[in-house]
Structure formats: structure tokens, C-alpha cells
N, C-alpha and C positions, 0 to 999 in steps of 0.2 A: 898556808898563804895563796892569794889567788895567782891564777896564770893568765889572768885577763888580759887582753892586748894594751889597754888603757894604762896599767899599771908598768909596763915594760918602757925602759928607757930606750928612746928610739937613736940609733947612730947615724951620724950623716953617711949617705952614700956617695962612695967614690964615682968617678966616671965610668970605669969599667963596669962598677955593680949596677949602674944605671942602664948603661948598655945591654947589659945581661938580663936586668929586670923587664925590658921591653921587648924581648925576642919574641914571646909568646904573642905579643900584639901585633908584630910582624906578619906571622902566619895566619892571624885572625882576619888583619887586614887583605892580605894575600886572596884568601879565599872569598872573601866580600866584595873586594874589587873585581874578580871574576864573575862574581854573580851580576853585578852593577853593569859590566859592558857587554855580556853575552845574553842575560836572559831575554832582551828584547828581541834580537834574531833568533833566538831558538823558539819563543813563543810565538812569533809572528809566523814563522814557517809552519806551526801547527794550526795556524787559524785566529790567531788573537788580533782584535780590532784594538785601536788606541784605548777604549774605555775597556775592554778585557783585559789589555795588558795593565793598564793601571789598577783593576780590581786584583790582578793577580799580585801586583807590588803592593797591596793591602798586608800581604803577609809580614811584612817587615814591622810597620808600625803598630798593629795588631797583637803581635807578639811581644813586640816591644812594650807595651801597656800591660799585657797580662803577665809575661814570663819573667820582665827583670824586678820588678817591685816583688813578687811572691819570691824567686831565686835570691833576690837582694835580703830579704827578710829570713829566707832559711839558711843562707850562709852567713848573718850574724849569729842563728843561733846554733849552729851545727859545730859538733866539739867531735874530732875525729882525730886518730893518732895521725892524718895526713894535713889537717889544718883545716880552718874553717870553709877557704876560698878555693883549692886547688880540685877537690874533687868535682867541683861544678864546671872547672877551665877544663879537666880531661874529659869529661864525660860530653860536653858540649863541642869539644871537637872532633871526638870520635863518631858521633852520631851525624853531626855536619859533614864530615868527609864522605861517609855513605851514602848520604842524600846529593852531594856534589857529583858523585861517580854516576848516580843513576838519572839525575836530570837531563842532561842531553840526548838520554838512551830512553826517553819518556815513551816515543812511540811504540820503540820495540818492548819496551815493558808491557803497554797497555795490549799489544797483540800477542804477546805471550799469557797473560792473563785471560784474554778473550779464548784463546786456543785451550788453555786448561780448564776453562769453565765450559768450552763447546758452545760458544755464543758468538754472534757477529761482532765484530770489534765496532764500539760506539763511534760515531762522528768524529766527537770530541774527545774520544778516549787518551790519545796521546797527551792533549791541554789539561785534563783532568790530573792526570799523573804527573806533569810537570807542574801544575798548582801545588799539589800536594808536596813534592819535593823542595819547592820554593817555602813553603810553610816551614817545613823539616829544618831547611837550612837557615832559616831566620829566626825561629826559635831557639834554635843550640846555638848559634853567634849571640844571641842575645842572653840566653844564658851563661855563656862564658864572658861576655864583655861587663856586666856588671859586678861582677865579684873580682873581675880583674882591677876595675877603677876603683874598688874599694880599698885594693891593696896598697895604694899610695897613701892613704890617712893612716892604715893600717902598720906600715912599714917605715914610711918615710918622715923626717922630722918635717914639723909645718913650715920651716922658713925653705925647705927643698921643695913645697908641693907644687910651685910654678914650673921649677926646673925639671921635676919628675913627670908630671903631665907633658911638658914639652918634648921629652923624650919618648913618651907614647906617641905623640905628635910625629916626632922622627921616626918610629918604627913605622906608623901608618904611611906615611909618606913613602918610604923605602919598600914595603911590601906591595904598596901600589904602583910602584915605578918597576918593580921586577915583574909583578903579575901583568901589568899593562904591556910592558915593552918586550916580553919575550916572544911573542908571537909575531910583532913586526921584526924585531931582529931577526929571526931566522929566515923571514921572508926577504928583506931587504940585503941582508948580510951573506946570507946562507943559500938564498934562493929556495927555501923549502917551508910551504905553507903549514903550520901547524894545525892540526884539527880541532874542533871546538871541544870533541870528547878528550882530545888530549891535555886541552888546556884546563880542562875542568878536572881531570884526575892529578895534573901539576899541582892544583889548588889543593885539593884533597890532601895529599901528600904533605904540602906546605904546612898546613892547619894542625894536622894531626903532629906532625913530628916537632913543629916549633912550639906546641903546647905540651907536649911532653918534656921537652928540655927544661921549659920553664917551671913545670910541676916538680921537676927532679932537682934544679938548681936553687929555686928560689925557696927559702926557709920560712916558713910562717912563725908566730909565735906558738909556743904550745897550747892546744885548746881543748884538750883532753877535760872533762868535766871535774870540778873537784867540789868538795862540798860548800866552798864558798860561792863557785859559779852557779851550782844549784840554788843557792838562795837569791841570786841575781836573778835566774828565771823566773823565781816565784815573785818578782817585783810586778806590781800591777802595770806600771809603765809599759812592760814588754808584751802584754796581753792586750794591750789597746787595739781596737778594730783598725782598719785601714783608712778610714775616713776620719778618725780622730787622729791617726799620727799624721795625715795629710794636713789637719787643721794645726796641729803642733807645729809641723813643718813649716807653714807660713808664719805662723806666730812667733817663730824664733828670732826674727829679724825683718823690716820692712824691706831691707834689699834683699832677702831673698825671693818674694814676689817680683820684684823687677829682675832678677837676674833669671828667673822662670819664663817669664814674659818674653825677655831677651832672646832663650832660646827658641820660643814658640815662634817669632816671627824668622829668626834665623833660618829654622830648618825646613820653613815654607819655602824659603829662597834656595837652599842648599840643596833640598831635593828635587825642586825643578828641574835642577841641571843633573844630577844624578840618575834621576829616573829616565830623564828624555834625552838626553845629549845623543845617547848612541843613535837612537830612531832619529832625531835631528840630523846627526852626520851622514846619515844614510839617504833620508829622503828629502831633507831641506838643501843640504851642503852638496851633495852627489846626485840631487834631483831623480832618484828611483823613485817610480810609483809605488803605491800600498800594495804590498805583495798579496794581500788577502783577496784582492778584488781582480786580479789577473789570471788569464790561463796559465797552464803548466808550460807550454810553449815559451809565452812572454817571462813567466818568470826564471827559466833555464837561460834565456836570454842575459840575465841581469846576474848571472852566478858571479863572476870573474869581478864586476863593478862592485858587487856586495861584499866581496873579500876585500877590495880595496878601501871601500868605505868602513868596513869593520875595524880594518886595520889602523885606519886614521882616527877612528875614535878612541882606540886603545893607544895611539901614539899620544894624542891629546890628552888622556887620562895619566899617561906616564910622565910627560912634562910638568902637567899640572902638581902632580905629586912628587916629582923631581924637586921642584921649587919649594913643595912644602916639607920634604925631606931636608934640603940645605936651609931654609930660613927657620926652622922649627925650633932649633937651639938657641939661634940669634934672638929670636920671638921671646924665649922665656928669659933670656938674660935680660933684655929690654925691658921686660915687665916688671923685672925685679928692680930694675933702677928708676923707670918712670911710673910704674903704676900699671894694673891690668887693663884699666878701662882706657884709657888713653891709646895703647897700642892696640886694643880690640876694636875701637871707634874708626881708628884710620884703616885699620886692615878691612873692615865691612864696608865702609865708604868705598875703598876702592876695587872691592869683590861687585859691588852693585853697578859701578860701571863698566867693568867687564860684560856683565850680563846685557846691558844696554847696548854695546859695541855688537854682541854676538847676534843680536836681535835683529839690528839694522844691517848688518854687512856679513855675507856668509861667504865670504870667498876664504877656502881653505888656509892660505897663510897667515891671514887675519886672526880666525878664529884659534888657529894654534898659539899665536901670540896672547890672545884673551886667556887662554887655558892656562899659559903660563904664569900671568899675572894673577890668576884666581887662585893659585898655589898658595900665594901669601895669605888671603882671607881664609883658604882652607886649613892653614896651619894653625892659624889663631882660633879659629871656630873649635878645633880638636883639644886645645889645650887651655885658653884664658877662661872661657866660661867655668870649666871645671875647679881652676884654682881659685877663681872667686868665691864659688859656692863653698869650698872646703874650708873656708875660713869662718863659716857658720855652721859646721857639722860638729854637732854632741859626739864625744867620745864613745864608741861601741855600738853607734847607730849608722856606722859608714854604710854598708851594703843598703839597707832599707832605704836611707837618703838618695844612694844613687839611683836606687829602683823608682824611688819616685820622681826624682829629678829627670829621668828617661822618659817619664810621661811626656814632658815639655818638648823632647826631642821627637817621640815616635808619633804622639797626637796629630801634630802639625802634618806629618806625612798623609794622613787620612784623607786631608783636605787636598791635597796633592793628588793622591791615587784616585779621589773620586771627582770632586767638582773640578780640578784642573784638568784631569783626561778626560772627563765628561765635556769641558768647554773645549778642547781641542779636537774630540771628535765630531764637534759640530761645525768646524773651521775646515772645511773640505774646500778644493778646488781641483779643476780638469787639467791633468798635463797629457802629453802624449803617452799611448798605450795604459791610460788609467786616470786614478784620482791619487790626490797628494794630500796631506794636513799640515796647517801651519803650526810646525811644532816649535818655531821660534816664540810663538807668544807665551811659552812657559818662562823665557827669559825676562820678557818684560815685567811678568806678575812677581818673580822672584826679585828683580830689581828694585821694585817697591816696597817689598816686606824687609828686604836687607836695610833699605835706608831708614825703616821705622825702627829695626833693631839697632842700629848704631845711634840713633836719637836716646833710645831705653838705656843702651850703654851708657851714656854720657850722664844719665840722671843717677847713676848707682853710687852709694857713698861707701868707698872701701874702708877696712878694718887699717889702721897705721900700725906695724909692728914695731 
């Protein structure tokens, strides 16, 4: 008798089980949020212009497009006593944690390597090491994220898919709140400024420990190969090329193409925020000049203001994700009652308006309010497209489907990291003590793509359960 997941009767998850199920995602998002907030200040301090910063951010989408489909496919085929998904969750967390520790120490690592090789330190040695660490972090996060998402259709009954994805959104919100809020809390409540190094170490510990807990407590259905499962692996459909699987993926339903297009435009918008917000806070909201073009003396004069601006960015992300945390489960419940697409359409439309607001008016208080409202759209983005797609997933292909779907999350980021970063790089203007860039232009572009995504959402025909 086969031990295949598809033949197992899936029991409904209780609230406690759903909370436990999403804990590993808390750690994953904790690490990812720290990388989002602080990668800009770290790389700019090493000499990265807006364009170079964008190119370094390519690590996320490129590894997402390459790693998630491959890991998703491998996790579908993996048969171990530890399950199909858990080996990838644990390995991704461990290697990402090591890179998180190394990233803020990139300049020191470059210097030590140069001393060991007895060569002069390359001009951009620290920036090269930082870029490598970013690539490792992003590859490992993607290696863990795809199989984790695949656990939903693996283990959760179909009628709870929207709710389970909402709980993952809940964990993402909570992880982001704690990650973004810890340093500002210590600064404004305890009068202690947490160093960037300490924040990355905190992220590494959160990721590895939370994912370890998930691997211990989440029991997958047995996936040790049996004679039946060997026969399934001999099925010609399992040996299809990636391109053929991609074609079959789209042919499964016309709605799949709409959902993928929805994701494409959504993630152009959301990554315009995630990639550029901290630099926008530093240089547009706080009016600090580009630090790669000023003297050391001028750079040092802005140290305190940079800390304030970085803390402000962290507070904004914390508030955004606190709202995400608070509304994620209600969004899951509302989508169960009214349908995924109606709730998602309203969320995306609201999010686009906040982008326009931040582009037009850059006072800190108003920006903070916009980021809070943006948390509603963020919660919906993290849950409902996956819930809509799960209606069309064939049993046994969950990992590969989630990997393919991630292309439409990662691919748009390439456009943001290259074309949008290049565009901002061209839009400089002079201010006292140097030059600055129109970082707010990213939000106008993002607002347009989010409106397009909202229109596409309204065209999707959902299955009726």
C-alpha cells in the first residue's frame, strides 16, 4: 500500500496546530525582514550607488527563479525518514544564518582574505563579499520557502487552504514586526542603539531556531520509497522537462495564467517598496545626501541622522507588518465568506493609493500612516494569491507548482532591480553637501502596477466549493 501523501486523509487543523505550523515562517520572515531593512545602509557604506544596490538585489529574484523550481521539484521527489520538505527547510535555515552573520562583516572578511593571500585589499572587496552573502541568504531563504508553502496542500485539507495561508501571513507579519521593531524599541525605550551586527545575529538565531522547531514538531506523512512509489517515479509525467511542465501548468486552467499575471504586476509594485523604502527614508524623508559621493568628514557628520532615519524605516516596516499581523486571519475569514478575489481586489486598490500618497507627501508622520494602511494589502498579497492557485494544483505536484509560481514573484523583481534602479540612478538632483536621488519615483511606478494587478484579480473565475 502506498504511503503517498495524496492517499492520506487530511484532518482539519486546530487553531493551536495552525499557530505551530506557521512558526518556522516567523523565523524565515524575521531574517528576510532584517535583510530588507538593513542591506541598503550596509552596501551604501561599502560604496554602492542606486544602480549597484539594485543589481545586488538581483540575488533575490534570480535565486528565486532558479532555486525554488529546482528545490520544489526535488522536494516532490525526496523520500527520506525525515519527510519530503523538512530537509530543505533545515538546510536553508542553517546556511542562511551563517551568511546573515557574515554580511555586515563583509569589509572585515575581505580584509582578512586579502591579508591571508598577501595581496592589497581590492577597492570594492567588501562590496563583493557583501554581494556574495546576499546571494547565499536569498538562495537559502528561497530553498526553504518553496517547500514550506508546499506543506499547505501537503498537510492541510482544501477547505482550510485560505486559512492556512492566512496563518502564514500572520507569521510573516509577526516576524517582521519583531525584526523591525526591536532596534527602535531598545533605542527609544531603553536608550540603547542596537548595532547592525547585533541585529543580523539576532536574525540568524531566529531563523535557525524557529525552523528547527518546525522540523521537529511538524510531522509529514511518511515518504520513504515503497514499491508503489517507485512505480510512480517511473511515470513518464514525472520525467517531463521543466518547459513541458510549465506548459502543462498553464494548460491546467485559464485562471492559472491570470493568477500568474496578477502576481507579476503585484510583485513589481511590492518590491518597489521593499527594495527602496529604507533608502527613501534616509535620503528623501530625512534629506540626507547620497553617501557614496561625499567626503569622510561629511559622512561622519550624518552618523546620528542616519541612525534616526534607519530606525524610522524599521518603525515603518514594523507598523506595516503589525497591521499585516492583525488583519491576516480576518482576511482569511473574509475571503472564506466573500471569496478570495473580492477581498484581494480591495486590498490591492488600497495599497496602490498608499503608494501614491508616499510619493507625493514625504513628511514622516504621513509616511508612517501610509505604511500602516499598506499592511492590509501586504497581508492579502501573502495569502490570497496562493489560496487561489491552490484550487488548481494537482495532488503530488505541490512543490514543483509552488516553484513555478515563484517565477512570477521573482521575475518581476528583476525589472525592479535593473530598470527601476537604473531609472532612479538617472534622476539625481543637487542638495546641500552633495547630490540625492528621487527614490519616491519607485512608489509611482509601483502604484501603477498594483492597479493593473487589481484589475486582473477582478477577472479571475474562482472555483465554487
